[in-house]
C-alpha positions as a Markdown table, in Angstrom:
| # | Residue | x | y | z |
|---|---|---|---|---|
| 1 | Met | 0.0 | 0.0 | 0.0 |
| 2 | Asn | 1.4 | 3.4 | -0.9 |
| 3 | Glu | -0.4 | 5.6 | 1.6 |
| 4 | Ile | -2.9 | 5.4 | 4.4 |
| 5 | Thr | -5.5 | 8.1 | 4.4 |
| 6 | Val | -7.3 | 9.7 | 7.4 |
| 7 | Asp | -10.6 | 8.6 | 5.8 |
| 8 | Leu | -9.4 | 5.0 | 5.9 |
| 9 | Ile | -8.5 | 5.2 | 9.5 |
| 10 | Val | -11.8 | 6.9 | 10.4 |
| 11 | Gly | -13.6 | 4.1 | 8.6 |
| 12 | Leu | -11.8 | 1.3 | 10.4 |
| 13 | Leu | -12.3 | 3.0 | 13.8 |
| 14 | Thr | -16.0 | 3.5 | 13.0 |
| 15 | Glu | -16.2 | -0.2 | 12.4 |
| 16 | Tyr | -14.2 | -1.3 | 15.4 |
| 17 | Cys | -15.1 | 1.3 | 18.1 |
| 18 | Asp | -18.3 | 0.5 | 20.0 |
| 19 | His | -19.6 | 4.1 | 20.3 |
| 20 | Asp | -22.6 | 6.1 | 18.9 |
| 21 | Glu | -20.6 | 9.3 | 18.5 |
| 22 | Glu | -19.3 | 10.3 | 15.1 |
| 23 | Ile | -15.5 | 9.8 | 14.6 |
| 24 | Thr | -13.8 | 12.6 | 12.9 |
| 25 | Pro | -10.1 | 13.0 | 12.0 |
| 26 | Asp | -9.5 | 14.9 | 15.3 |
| 27 | Thr | -11.6 | 12.8 | 17.6 |
| 28 | Glu | -9.8 | 12.1 | 20.9 |
| 29 | Leu | -9.8 | 8.3 | 20.9 |
| 30 | Leu | -7.9 | 7.6 | 24.1 |
| 31 | Glu | -9.2 | 10.3 | 26.4 |
| 32 | Ser | -12.8 | 9.5 | 25.3 |
| 33 | Gly | -12.4 | 5.8 | 25.8 |
| 34 | Met | -13.5 | 5.1 | 22.2 |
| 35 | Leu | -10.4 | 3.2 | 21.4 |
| 36 | Asp | -10.6 | 0.3 | 23.9 |
| 37 | Ser | -8.2 | -2.6 | 23.9 |
| 38 | Leu | -10.3 | -4.8 | 21.6 |
| 39 | Ala | -10.8 | -2.0 | 19.1 |
| 40 | Phe | -7.1 | -1.3 | 19.2 |
| 41 | Ile | -6.1 | -4.9 | 18.5 |
| 42 | Glu | -8.6 | -5.0 | 15.6 |
| 43 | Leu | -7.2 | -1.8 | 14.2 |
| 44 | Leu | -3.6 | -3.1 | 14.4 |
| 45 | Asn | -4.7 | -6.4 | 12.7 |
| 46 | Ala | -6.4 | -4.5 | 9.9 |
| 47 | Leu | -3.4 | -2.3 | 9.4 |
| 48 | Glu | -1.1 | -5.3 | 9.3 |
| 49 | Asp | -3.4 | -6.9 | 6.6 |
| 50 | Met | -2.7 | -3.7 | 4.6 |
| 51 | Gly | 1.1 | -4.1 | 5.0 |
| 52 | Val | 1.6 | -1.6 | 7.9 |
| 53 | Gln | 3.2 | -3.4 | 10.9 |
| 54 | Val | 2.7 | -1.2 | 13.9 |
| 55 | Tyr | 4.5 | -2.1 | 17.1 |
| 56 | Pro | 2.7 | 0.0 | 19.8 |
| 57 | Thr | 5.5 | -0.2 | 22.4 |
| 58 | Arg | 7.8 | 1.6 | 19.9 |
| 59 | His | 5.7 | 4.7 | 19.7 |
| 60 | Pro | 4.4 | 7.2 | 22.3 |
| 61 | Arg | 0.8 | 6.9 | 23.4 |
| 62 | Ser | 0.1 | 10.3 | 21.7 |
| 63 | Ala | 0.7 | 8.6 | 18.3 |
| 64 | Phe | -2.6 | 6.8 | 18.8 |
| 65 | Ser | -4.7 | 9.7 | 20.2 |
| 66 | Thr | -6.6 | 10.7 | 17.1 |
| 67 | Pro | -7.3 | 9.2 | 13.6 |
| 68 | Arg | -5.0 | 11.9 | 12.2 |
| 69 | Thr | -2.1 | 10.9 | 14.4 |
| 70 | Ile | -2.6 | 7.2 | 13.7 |
| 71 | Cys | -2.6 | 8.0 | 10.0 |
| 72 | Ala | 0.6 | 10.0 | 10.3 |
| 73 | Leu | 2.2 | 7.1 | 12.2 |
| 74 | Cys | 1.2 | 4.6 | 9.5 |
| 75 | Asn | 2.6 | 6.7 | 6.7 |
| 76 | Glu | 5.8 | 7.3 | 8.7 |
| 77 | Ile | 6.2 | 3.5 | 9.0 |
| 78 | Leu | 5.4 | 3.0 | 5.3 |
| 79 | Ala | 8.0 | 5.6 | 4.3 |
| 80 | Ala | 10.6 | 4.0 | 6.6 |
| 81 | Asp | 10.0 | 0.5 | 5.0 |
| 82 | Lys | 10.7 | 1.8 | 1.4 |
C-alpha cells in the first residue's frame, strides 16, 4: 500500500469502536475511551493486513490519540519501509 488516508483510519475506527458518537479525523480516541483494547487490536490487525506493521510499544501513546495521528504514524512506518 502506498499511503494510508485519514478517511481509511476513520472508517476502520467507526467499524471497530463501539460508540454512537461520530468519529472525525481529530476525535480524541484515548481520552474519550472510544479506542478500547479490543478495538485497538482489531485496528492493528487491519493495518497489518494492509502491510503496515505497527508495534505499539515503539511509539508514544500520543501517536494513537486521534485518527489523524494514527494516519501520520502509519505513513511514517510505510516511508521507513521503502
